[in-house]
N, C-alpha and C positions, 0 to 999 in steps of 0.2 A: 927204519921208521923215522929216524931223526931228520932225514932229508925231506920228509913230507911237509914239515913246517916251512922250509925255505922254498920248496916247490910251490906250495899254495900261496906263499907270500909273493913270489914272483908273478903269479897269476893275478893276485889282487892288484898289484902295482900296474901290470900291463892292462888289465881291464879298466882300471881307473883312468889311465892315460887315454885309452880308446874312447871312454865316455867323454873325456875332456875334448877330444877331437870332434866327436859328434856334436857336443854342445857348441863348439866354435862354429861348426858348419851351420847349425840351426840359427845361431845368433847372427850370422851373416847372410841370411836368406834374402835380405833386401839390399845388400851391399852391391853397388855397381861394379860389374866386372869381376866379382869374387869367384874364385875357383875352389870348390870343395876338396877336402883331403880324405884319402882312404887310409885305413890302418892295416899294415901287414905285420902279422905275428911271426916270430922266428923261435925255433927251439934252441935251448941251451945244449951243451955237450952231454953225452950220456956217460955213465960209469958202468964198468963191467963188474958183476958180482960173481965170484966163483972162478973156476978154471975150466979148461976144456971148452965145452959148449957153454960159454959165458952167458949170464943173464944180464941184459942191458937195462938200466933204469935211467930215464931222463932226469935232468936236473931242473926242469921247469921251462918257463917261457922267458925269452930275452926281452929287452926293451923294444917296444913296437917301433916300426918305421912308418913315418907319415909320408905319403906321396900325394901331391896335388894332382887332381884330375883336370887336365886342360881341355875338357870338352866344351863345345859351344854353348853359351848361354843364350836365352831368348832376347831378340832385339825389341826394344820398346821405344815408342815415339817420345820425343822430348820437346818441350816448349822453347828450349834454348837453341838459338841458331849456331852456337859454338859447340854444341854437343856432337860427338862422333862415336861410332861403334864399329868394331872390327868383326867381320864375319869371315871365319877361317883362321888360318895361321898368322901369327905375328903379334907384336906388342908395340904400343906407343912408347916412344923414348922420351924421358924427362931427366932433367938435371936438378939435384937438390941444391941447397944454399952452399954446400961445400964443394960443388962441382962434380959430385959423383954421378955416374950414369946409372939411371934406374929404368925399370920397365914396368908398364902397367897396361891393363885392359880397360881401365876407367877413363872414358873419354869425356867426362863432364868438365869442360874447359871454360875459362873465363879470361878476361884481359885485366892486367893490373894497372896501376896509375902511370907506369912508364910505357904502356902500350904493348907489353910483353904477354904473349899467350902462355897461360899457366894452368896448372891443376887447381882445384879448389883449396888445396893445402899449400899452394905456393911454389910447387916444383915447375920449372920452366920447360915447356914443351919444345921438342927439337924437330927441325925440318929445314926447309930451304926458303929463301926470300926471293921474290921475283924482281927482275930489273925494271927500269922505267917503261920498257915496252911490254911488260907482262910475261917475259920469257923466264923460265926457271932452269938452272943447271943442276940437275939431280945427280950429276957425277961428282959434284963438289962436296966438300965437307959439310956436315949438318951443323946447325947452330940454333941459338934462340930465335924464335919467330917474333919479331918486333913489328907491330902494325902501326901505320901512320895515324895520327889523330888530327882532326880539323883540316884535312886535306881539301883543297879547292881544285875541282876539275875545270880547266880552262875551256872557254867557248870554242866550238868548231864551226866555222862558217859554212853555210849551205853552198854547195858547188853544183848540185844536180837535183832535178826532181822530175817526176812523171806522174801521170794519173790514168787510171783505168776507168773507162766509162763508155756511154753510148750517146750518139747524137741523133735526134729524132728525124727520120727521113721525111716525115710529113711537115717539117718546119717550112714556113713560107719563105722562099728565096728573097733576100734583100730586107727581110723583116728584122725584128729585134733579135740580137744574138743571145746565145746561152753563155752565161758567165759563171765562173767558179773561183772563189778565193783560195789562196794557198799561202801559208805562213812560211817564211824563210828566216834564217838567222844570219846576222852579220858577224864580223870578227870580234866584236865586243860582247856578243851574246844577246844583243837587242833583236827583237823580232820586227819584221815588216810583212805586211799582207799584200802580196801581189794579186792581180786579177787576170785570169786567163779567160779570154772571150772568143767563142767560136761563132762564126756567122755563115749561114747558108747563102752561097752566091751562085747557085746553079742557074744557068741561063742568063745571068746578068752581065752587063758590060761595065768595065771600069778602066779608065786610062787607055782606051782603045783595045782592051782585051775582053773577049766574051768567054765566060767560063762555061765549060761543059756541065752536063748533069752530074749530080752527086759530088759537087765540089764545095768545099768550105774554106774560109780563111780563118786564121786565128791571130790574136794579138795578146801581148803580155804587158800590163802597165803597173806602175808603182805610184803610190799616193804622192802628190806634189809636195805635201808637208814633210815627207821623209827626206827631201833633197834640199841642198843649199847651193846657190850659184846665182848668176845674173844673166839675163834679166829674170825677174820673178816669174814663176810658172803660173799659168792660169788654168791649167787642166792637168790631169794625171798623165805623165808622159809615157810613151811606149819604150820598152827595152829592146825592141827589135828594130833593125835597120829598115825592114819592110815587112808587112804582114806575111805570115807563113801561109802556104797553100797546101791543102790535102784533098785527096779525092778517094772515093770508095768504089769498090766493085759492085756489080749488080746483086751479089749475095750479101752485101752489107759489110764485107771485110775491107780493111784499109788497103788501098792500092799502093804497095810499096815500090812498084816498078814504074809508076807514072813519071813522066818527064818532069824534072825539077823537084822531085820529092826529096826532102832532107830529113833523115831520121832524127837528127839532133839540131835544135834551134839554139843559137848562141844569143844570150841576153847580156846587155851592157848598158850602163848608165848613160844618159844623154851627154854629149860632149860639153865640157865646161861645168858639169855638175858633180857633186859628191854627196855622200850620205850626210845628213844634218848632224849626226852624232860623231862625225869624223872617223868612223870605222871603215874598213875595207869591205867591198862587195864581192862575193863569189870567191874565185881563186885568188890567193895572195899576190900572185904575179900579174895576171892579166885582168883582174877585176871583172871576170866574166862568169856567167852561170849557164848551165845547160838545161834545156827543156827537152826531155827524151820522148819520142813517139813510139819507141820500141822498148820492151823490157830487157832485163839482163840476159835472157835467152834468145833475144832477137825477135820475139813475137810482138805483133802490133798491140798497142794499148787502147785503141779506139775502134768502135764499130758504128755502123749506121743502120739501125733497124727501125721499124715502125713502132717504137716504144718511146716513152717520155725521155727527154734528155736528162742525163744524170751521171754523176761520178760515183763509182763503187768504192774505189780505194785510191790513196795517194802514197807515193814513195818519195820521201824527202830526206836528204842527208843533213848533217850538221846538228849541233846541239848547243843549248845555252850553258853558261857556266853553272856549276853545281857544287854543293857541299857534300862532303862525305857523311853518310847517314847511318851506315850499318856494316857489320861484317857477318859472314856466315861461312860454315864449312860445308862444302858440297860433296856429293858422292865422288869417291876417288881421292878424298883428302885435300882437294884444292880449297884454299882460303880466298874468298871473293869479297871485294868491297863493293857496296851498292851506294850510288850517289842520288841526290835529291831529284835528278831528272830521269831516274830509272836506269841509267847506264851502270855497267858493272865492269870491274877490273880485277884480274887475278893478282893477288898479293903474296901468296905463299903456298907451300905444299907440305903436308904432314909426312914425316918419315915413318916407316915401319921396320921393325927388327924381327927377322925370322931366327929362332933359336932351335937348334937341332934337338937338344935335350932340355926342354923347359922345366922338367921335374927337378932339376938340380938348382933352380933359382931359389933364393932365400927371401922370405917375407921380412920386410923392414918397416911395415906399418904404412898407414895412409894409402892403402891399396897398391903399394909399390913393391917391386921385387928387385933384388940385386944379384948379379952373377956371382957364383961361388967358384972355387978353384976347379970344380969338375964341370963347369958350364962351358959349352962349345962357344967359339967366337961368333957373336951375332952377325948376321948378314943383313946389312941396312940398305934399304931401297924404297921404291914406290910400291903402292898396292898393285896386286894382280901381276906381279913379276917374280920369277924365281921361287915360286911356291908360296909367296905371301898372299894373304887374303885381301878382301875388299874393305874399304872404309865407306860407311854410310853416314851422311850428314843428318842432323836433327834427330838422331836416335842414340840410345844407350844400350849397352849389353847388360842384361840382368844376371843375377847369380845363377850358377848351374846347380845349386843345391836342390835335391828332390826330397821334400819333406817326408813322404811315405817311406822312402829308402832309409832315411836317417832314423826315423822312429823304429823301424824294424831292427836296425843295427843296435839302437839303444836298448831294446828289449833283450837282444842276444847277449850284449855285453853285461847287462844287469844279471841275467841268468848265470852267466859264466862266473861273475863275481860272487854271486850267492853260492854257487856250487863249490868254489874254491874256499869260501869261508866255512863250508860244511866239512871240507877236508881237514882244516885246522881244528875244528871242533872234535872230529872223530879221532885225529891223531892225539889230541889232548886227552880225550877220554881213555884211549888205549894206554897212554903214558901213566895216567892215574891208576888204571887197573893193574899195570905192572908194578907200580910202587906199593899197591895194596897187598901184593903177594908176599912182600917182606914182612908185613905185620901179621 
């Protein structure tokens, strides 16, 4: 009977520790990336009483073992563009101030004053940095992700443009043409508005040439004020050596097999003139620009139907200089910079670590875990490779704590604690009864 006290005491201690675990789970119901723990009870050794067919009596319950349950938590939308969540296997890799490698499922990241991507508690997020061309070598060593600040994206001059539209077949030949403005960018990022004019010349004669039915000419001009040179220009000059000529089939489609058809018109500044802002025009070497009458797939961009003339869409390359305005983490863990002109560039890639036995990781606070002596070597790589999960941008992984389950456990542990306390009360009463036999 003397062992009853120690047996019951071991139970009180074990149930108390189990309640602590449950309380910690409930306390972290709203902790980002938190993984709940389960309690495993283990018996102590038994003692044999008597000889022969011995009577075994247990010595109580041992210290409980906590095991974290690395089940998936719910993904929740975040207002932060630098938030990231893992769905599936893997951990974000972070380094603390001492250079220790830690692991976390908490993807609520920010950028510190040095431009380094960090956790909210200051640990440096690990991954790869893109080169100037936006390429990332994910076979190299991981390191701190340092994002540029105040970066200026240089201007890219326009070298080609096209427009999709219709020219009205009912337009009077030789009458007023249909004009459409198009903005292009020079090498300094300044814009210039060119004018593309289509004129129906069906059946008309010019320079000894009589044009057949369904024939149009086109011209491209630049404002005279955008140019400098001598003598002073009195009208907007053409950028074509001669007006282009296009014709249409009887079904309204562009006749790309007509004699003299040129799918690409070459535009060039008039001889002796330059842009007034001293920038280069078009390609850096030839100072030429292309006006395409076929799209990238080779399909014609113009039609001639009995509908009002109009342009449906324009495709123009080139861009103005732009300031860096924002960073975001995209699906797949890519870190993308957005500039004021809407352009985007890849700046980095988050790394994921797959750990074969994550339950051996030790909690070091701040939602971080550290490898123990029993932890397998982490396999570091990109998402969706070698069993690693996916990274979703602008989302966070919630805690996997289930409140109903934890409350059920709490009741169970409390009942076990109460029952063990009754064992002590009963053993104490029996001891008193035994003592009373002496008197």
